[in-house]
C-alpha positions as CSV (number, residue, x, y, z in Angstrom):
1,M,4.6,0.0,27.9
2,S,1.9,-1.3,26.0
3,T,1.8,-0.5,22.3
4,C,-0.9,-0.9,19.4
5,T,1.0,-3.4,17.4
6,S,2.0,-5.7,21.0
7,A,-1.8,-5.5,21.8
8,S,-2.8,-6.5,18.0
9,S,-0.2,-9.2,18.1
10,S,-1.5,-10.3,21.5
11,L,-4.8,-10.6,20.5
12,A,-3.9,-12.4,17.0
13,E,-5.7,-9.7,14.4
14,P,-5.4,-11.0,11.3
15,V,-3.7,-8.7,9.1
16,A,-5.7,-9.7,5.8
17,A,-8.0,-7.3,3.9
18,T,-6.5,-4.3,5.9
19,A,-4.5,-2.6,2.9
20,A,-5.2,1.1,2.3
21,T,-7.2,1.5,-0.8
22,A,-5.7,2.9,-4.0
23,R,-5.7,2.5,-7.6
24,T,-3.0,5.0,-8.0
25,W,-0.1,6.1,-5.7
26,L,1.5,9.4,-6.3
27,L,4.7,9.2,-3.9
28,L,6.8,12.6,-3.9
29,E,10.3,12.8,-1.8
30,Q,10.1,15.1,1.1
31,P,13.7,14.9,2.6
32,G,13.5,16.2,6.5
33,P,11.1,15.6,9.3
34,W,7.8,15.1,9.0
35,G,4.9,15.8,11.0
36,P,1.3,13.9,11.9
37,K,-0.1,15.3,8.3
38,A,2.9,15.3,6.5
39,L,1.7,16.7,3.5
40,T,0.9,19.7,5.3
41,G,3.3,19.3,8.2
42,S,6.9,18.8,6.6
43,H,9.2,21.0,4.4
44,L,6.9,20.5,1.9
45,D,4.7,23.5,0.8
46,P,1.8,23.5,3.3
47,R,-0.1,25.3,0.5
48,V,1.0,22.7,-2.2
49,G,0.3,19.7,0.3
50,R,-3.1,20.8,1.1
51,A,-4.1,21.2,-2.8
52,L,-2.5,17.5,-3.6
53,E,-4.9,16.1,-0.9
54,R,-7.9,17.8,-2.6
55,A,-6.8,17.3,-5.9
56,A,-6.8,13.5,-5.1
57,A,-9.9,13.4,-3.2
58,G,-12.4,10.9,-4.4
59,T,-10.0,10.0,-7.5
60,G,-8.4,6.9,-6.5
61,V,-5.0,8.4,-6.1
62,R,-3.2,8.3,-2.9
63,V,-0.8,10.8,-2.0
64,G,2.2,9.9,0.3
65,L,5.9,11.5,1.1
66,I,8.7,9.4,0.4
67,R,12.5,10.0,1.8
68,R,15.6,7.9,1.7
69,P,16.0,5.7,4.6
70,G,18.8,6.8,7.4
71,R,19.2,10.0,9.3
72,H,17.3,12.9,7.9
73,A,19.3,16.3,7.8
74,D,16.6,18.9,8.5
75,R,17.2,20.7,4.6
76,H,15.1,23.2,3.4
77,D,16.8,23.5,0.4
78,V,15.6,20.5,-1.6
79,R,16.6,21.0,-5.5
80,R,15.6,18.1,-7.1
81,R,13.2,15.5,-5.7
82,T,11.9,11.9,-7.2
83,A,8.4,11.2,-8.0
84,Y,6.7,8.2,-8.5
85,V,3.1,7.4,-10.0
86,A,2.0,3.9,-10.0
87,H,-1.2,2.3,-11.0
88,T,-2.0,-1.0,-9.8
89,V,-4.8,-2.7,-10.9
90,P,-3.9,-5.8,-12.5
91,G,-3.9,-6.2,-16.5
92,G,-3.0,-2.1,-16.3
93,T,-0.2,-1.9,-13.7
94,W,2.6,0.3,-14.2
95,V,5.2,2.9,-12.6
96,R,6.4,6.0,-14.1
97,E,9.1,8.1,-12.5
98,A,10.3,11.5,-12.7
99,V,12.7,14.2,-10.9
100,V,10.6,17.2,-10.2
101,E,11.8,20.7,-9.0
102,D,8.8,22.0,-8.1
103,P,6.2,20.2,-6.1
104,G,3.6,22.8,-7.0
105,A,3.9,21.4,-10.6
106,L,2.6,18.3,-9.6
107,L,-0.8,19.8,-9.6
108,G,-0.9,20.0,-13.5
109,L,-1.6,16.4,-13.3
110,D,-4.9,14.9,-14.2
111,F,-5.8,13.3,-11.1
112,G,-9.2,11.3,-12.7
113,A,-7.1,10.1,-15.5
114,L,-4.4,8.6,-13.1
115,G,-7.1,6.9,-10.7
116,R,-8.0,5.4,-13.8
117,G,-4.8,4.3,-15.0
118,D,-4.0,6.7,-17.6
119,H,-0.8,8.3,-16.8
120,R,-0.9,11.1,-19.8
121,G,2.7,11.0,-20.3
122,F,3.9,11.4,-17.1
123,G,7.4,10.8,-16.2
124,M,9.1,7.6,-17.8
125,P,8.1,3.9,-17.4
126,Y,10.4,2.7,-14.2
127,E,12.4,-0.2,-15.3
128,G,13.9,-0.8,-12.2
129,D,13.9,-3.6,-9.4
130,P,11.0,-3.7,-7.4
131,L,9.9,-0.4,-5.1
132,A,9.5,-1.0,-1.2
133,F,8.1,1.6,1.1
134,V,8.0,1.1,4.9
135,C,6.4,3.3,6.8
136,T,8.6,5.1,9.5
137,N,6.4,8.4,10.2
138,G,6.7,8.3,13.9
139,K,5.0,11.4,14.6
140,R,1.9,9.7,13.6
141,D,2.8,6.4,15.3
142,R,5.6,5.7,17.4
143,C,5.3,2.0,16.7
144,C,5.8,3.2,12.7
145,A,9.3,4.6,13.7
146,L,10.4,2.5,16.3
147,K,10.0,-0.8,14.1
148,G,10.1,0.5,10.7
149,R,12.9,2.8,10.4
150,P,15.2,-0.4,11.4
151,L,13.6,-2.3,8.4
152,A,14.1,0.0,6.0
153,A,17.4,0.5,6.9
154,E,18.5,-2.9,7.1
155,L,16.6,-3.5,3.4
156,A,18.2,-0.6,1.8
157,A,21.7,-2.4,3.0
158,S,20.8,-5.5,1.4
159,G,20.3,-4.2,-2.3
160,L,17.3,-6.6,-2.5
161,G,15.3,-3.4,-4.2
162,E,14.7,0.1,-4.3
163,V,14.0,1.3,-0.8
164,W,12.1,4.2,0.6
165,E,10.3,5.5,4.0
166,V,7.2,6.3,3.6
167,T,4.9,8.7,5.4
168,H,1.0,6.3,6.1
169,L,0.2,3.3,4.8
170,G,-2.6,3.0,7.5
171,G,-3.0,-0.2,10.1
172,H,0.3,1.4,12.8
173,R,-0.7,-1.9,14.5
174,F,0.5,-4.1,12.0
175,S,3.9,-2.3,12.0
176,P,6.5,-3.0,10.5
177,T,4.3,-1.9,7.5
178,M,5.3,-2.0,3.6
179,L,3.9,-1.3,0.4
180,V,5.8,-2.8,-2.7
181,L,4.9,-1.8,-6.3
182,P,4.7,-2.4,-9.2
183,Y,1.6,-4.3,-7.8
184,G,0.4,-2.7,-5.1
185,Y,0.5,-5.2,-2.8
186,A,0.7,-4.1,1.3
187,Y,2.2,-6.3,3.9
188,G,2.3,-6.0,8.0
189,R,4.4,-7.2,11.2
190,V,6.9,-7.4,8.4
191,D,10.5,-8.5,9.6
192,A,13.6,-8.4,7.1
193,E,13.5,-12.0,6.1
194,L,9.4,-12.0,4.7
195,A,10.4,-8.2,3.3
196,R,13.3,-10.2,1.2
197,Q,11.0,-12.7,0.3
198,V,8.3,-10.6,-0.7
199,L,11.0,-8.4,-2.8
200,A,12.2,-11.6,-4.6
201,A,8.8,-12.9,-5.4
202,A,7.8,-9.4,-7.0
203,R,10.9,-9.5,-9.3
204,E,9.5,-12.9,-10.9
205,G,6.1,-11.2,-11.1
206,D,4.8,-12.8,-7.9
207,M,3.1,-12.4,-4.7
208,V,3.7,-14.0,-0.9
209,L,0.7,-14.7,0.7
210,E,2.7,-14.3,4.4
211,G,1.7,-11.6,5.7
212,C,-0.1,-9.7,3.0
213,R,-2.7,-6.9,4.0
214,G,-4.1,-6.9,0.4
215,R,-4.0,-5.7,-3.2
216,S,-4.5,-1.7,-2.7
217,A,-6.2,-1.3,-5.7
218,W,-9.6,-3.1,-4.1
219,E,-11.8,-2.0,-1.2
220,R,-11.1,-3.9,1.7
221,P,-14.0,-6.9,1.0
222,G,-12.5,-7.3,-2.7
223,Q,-9.1,-7.6,-0.7
224,A,-10.3,-10.5,1.4
225,A,-12.1,-12.1,-1.6
226,E,-8.7,-12.1,-3.7
227,L,-6.5,-13.6,-0.5
228,A,-9.0,-16.5,0.2
229,V,-9.1,-17.4,-3.2
230,R,-4.9,-17.3,-3.6
231,R,-5.1,-19.6,-0.6
232,L,-7.6,-21.9,-1.8
233,T,-5.8,-22.3,-5.1
234,G,-2.0,-21.4,-4.3
235,E,-1.9,-19.2,-7.1
236,V,0.7,-16.4,-6.4
237,R,0.9,-14.8,-10.1
238,A,0.4,-10.8,-8.9
239,E,-1.5,-10.2,-12.4
240,A,-3.7,-13.8,-12.6
241,L,-6.2,-12.5,-10.4
242,T,-9.1,-9.6,-10.4
243,V,-11.9,-8.1,-8.4
244,D,-14.8,-8.0,-10.4
245,G,-16.8,-5.0,-8.7
246,E,-19.8,-5.2,-10.9
247,H,-20.4,-8.4,-9.0
248,G,-19.4,-7.2,-5.5
249,T,-17.0,-10.0,-4.6
250,R,-16.4,-12.2,-7.7
251,V,-12.6,-12.7,-8.2
252,R,-11.7,-13.7,-12.0
253,H,-8.6,-15.9,-13.1
254,L,-7.0,-15.2,-16.2
255,D,-7.8,-18.8,-17.5
256,G,-11.5,-17.7,-17.0
257,R,-12.3,-19.3,-13.8
258,A,-14.0,-17.5,-11.1
259,W,-15.1,-17.6,-7.9
260,D,-17.8,-16.2,-5.8
261,V,-16.7,-15.2,-2.5
262,E,-18.6,-14.3,0.8
263,V,-17.6,-11.6,2.7
264,T,-18.9,-9.9,6.3
265,A,-17.8,-7.0,8.1
266,V,-17.4,-8.0,11.5
267,A,-16.2,-5.3,14.6
268,A,-13.6,-7.1,16.1
269,E,-13.6,-8.1,19.6
270,P,-12.4,-7.0,22.6
271,P,-11.6,-3.9,21.8
272,R,-8.1,-2.2,21.2
273,P,-6.3,0.7,20.4
274,E,-5.9,1.3,16.6
275,S,-3.2,3.9,17.1
276,C,-0.9,4.0,20.2
277,G,-2.5,6.8,22.4
278,A,-6.0,6.6,20.7
279,A,-8.9,5.2,22.5
280,L,-9.9,1.7,22.5
281,G,-12.0,0.9,19.2
282,A,-13.4,-2.3,17.3
283,P,-11.7,-2.0,14.1
284,L,-14.0,-3.7,11.0
285,R,-12.2,-7.1,10.0
286,M,-13.4,-8.5,6.6
287,E,-14.5,-12.0,7.2
288,V,-14.5,-15.0,4.5
289,S,-17.5,-17.0,5.4
290,G,-17.8,-19.0,1.6
291,I,-16.4,-19.5,-1.8
292,Q,-18.3,-21.3,-4.7
293,P,-17.2,-21.6,-8.1
294,A,-19.3,-18.7,-10.4
295,L,-21.6,-20.1,-12.7
296,L,-20.8,-18.0,-16.3
297,T,-21.9,-17.9,-19.3
298,N,-19.8,-17.4,-22.6
299,S,-17.0,-17.9,-20.6
300,V,-14.0,-18.6,-22.5
301,V,-11.4,-21.1,-20.9
């Protein structure tokens, strides 16, 4: 039976510039089963889930549920949960963690401040191995469970990083998909070897271009522009490049160089399912048609 992932792969659909956009991630542990819309379809109080969605809307914060890889007992009596908040904009990257007993307490966070990169003292700095979140929510798309859960289990057994399952990263047709913090790069069509390379690179402050969907801090045109500049220059240091929102798709390097990247949104042809069981569609892809060194004034190199 054909799946959304097999259709996407057979069409050689690029994964670049398809990452979910989030300047800041709020990820809350919720064991047990997840429904298609997990924030209101799990053992998390749906009133809290809806309130978190409303609080995050328009702030640059994306909320997701996480759980440890493996068999998931159908538990209702969770007493303590891990929560991560991570800001992914270069120059202001951080990850904070806390243990919460009442998920509703997260509604007291200033979501606007979190989206701007101000954690307001939430939790404690996370200082462990890179965090890997593999999408495994089969109720949202079966490919995520069939391909994501074995990957998450293998990574957890390898001891190469702190591994969690996550409810939704977008782009089911690129399963298995993975988000890596602290830098916020997302990856698609990930196998265990690529995941190991990504986690090893993140430990050194680098990213891996292969399979990279983009950095979640940027909108999709910015993701395309950054990845194009990385391919052009060979730069892999995660914090070396920034997308200048005031100049559209201008990419700036820490050393003072900059590039203007021409990016066009193009409807993918032929139509393909964006998710298993969905109608055929023509998802937009970001096409890079040119890169030029930017003419800068008062540059410091």
